[in-house]
C-alpha positions, 0 to 999 in steps of 0.5 A, a space after each residue: 521556525 526553521 525546521 532542521 530535522 529532515 533526517 528524522 523525517 526519513 526515519 519517521 517515513 520508514 517507521 510509519 510504512 513498516 509500522 514498526 520501529 524494529 523493522 525501520 531500525 533493521 532497514 537503516 542499520 540502527 538499533 531500535 532504541 536509536 530509532 525510538 530516540 530520533 522519533 521522540 526528538 522529532 515529536 518534541 521539535 514538532 510539538 505533537 505525537 506521531 505514534 501511539 505506543 502499545 505493548 505489542 507495537 505502534 500505530 500512527 496518530 491522526 496528525 502522524 497520518 497527515 504528516 506521513 502522506 505529505 512526507 511520503 509524497 515529498 520523498 517520492 518527488 525527490 527520488 523522481 527528480 534525482 532519477 531524471 537528473 542522473 545518468 541512469 544505467 540503461 540496465 536499471 529496471 524501475 518498477 512502480 508499486 505500493 509499499 503494501 504489495 512490495 513488502 507483503 508479496 515482492 520482498 520475499 522473492 526478489 532475491 531470486 530475480 537478482 540471482 537469475 538476472 544479475 545484469 539487471 539492476 532492479 529499482 522499486 519505486 513506491 507509489 501511492 497513485 498508480 492511476 497514471 503512468 505518464 511522467 512517473 519514470 517507471 518501466 512497469 507498474 503493479 496495480 490493484 483493481 478489476 483491470 478496467 483501465 483504458 489509459 494503459 496496457 495491462 496483464 493479469 498478475 495474481 487474482 486477489 479477491 477483496 472483502 470487507 474487513 474491520 477491527 473487533 468492534 466492527 466485527 462484533 457489530 456485524 455479528 450483533 445486527 447484521 452487515 446491512 445495518 452495520 454498514 450504516 453505522 461504519 465509515 467506509 475507507 477507500 483509496 481514492 474519491 473515484 473508486 468504484 470498489 465499494 459500489 461493486 461490492 454492494 452490488 455483489 452483496 445485493 445491498 443498496 449503495 447510497 453513500 454520503 461524504 460523511 460516511 466515506 474516508 479517502 486514504 490512498 496509502 494501503 498500509 495506512 488504510 490497513 492501520 486505520 481499520 485496526 485503529 477503528 477509523 472505519 472498514 475497508 476492502 482488503 485482500 489475502 495479503 492481510 492474512 497475518 492481521 487476520 490470523 492474529 485477530 487484529 482484523 476480521 473478515 466481515 462478510 463472505 461476499 467478495 470482489 472475485 474479479 479483483 486482483 493485481 495487474 501488470 500495468 505499462 505503456 504500449 511498447 514497454 515489452 520492446 525493452 527485454 528487461 521489462 519482458 524478463 521481469 514480467 515473465 519471471 514474476 508471473 512464473 513465480 506467482 504460478 500464473 503462467 508466463 507472457 
């Protein structure tokens, strides 16, 4: 079978990242009905469903999650190659960031930067793997964790303690039998196979951490990981950027213990600040987030 619906894959990628047909329609200057139709066409061509349709929204099916990981990676690779082959404006500033942080934290304030620095063309490159910056084509990255990365230079951006979250079922389970017993019955979601976040949290909570592969599920994309928790695929360490989900009770905080030293950091190669545009953006962003300036 020769696949011909690559334009529909782009619509699917955006709808999955935004977790909304309406948001994807707005971004693509299409109607919600048109987006829905293109997704249905793609599903018919593929022979399997990509989304569950709910009265209050959509969520990815298991196959939809698998396809999203591949499609997202492929689109990023294409964007990187185009950037390498094109004559890039010397005033273009490329920021590597997850779509999760971009949509929940950066999006509301970026227009301020554009107004303040009209000569700098800002380009957000959504990335899932921010562990290595070499060859990624970014001037500056925004990375979540505890800041113990030795292969790059870092600066604190915004503290954002991480705490266990789950859906209503996980919350009720914790309330009924306690967090210690509940953890043995729930799958722990993490962003990569070498992540120490759950181990660090268990230490803070004074609980033994003896996980098995069957009790861990790796979901690198934070947006997909949030949706997986909502869908009951497991529990995950999340931060205050999921406040909307907490407020509408799609997610619940499972413990008052948190990784207080975790947050978001600016990550960059040594010498990055020799580019005045990099320093300008870093200074502006830290000022906007009320954490001082470089």
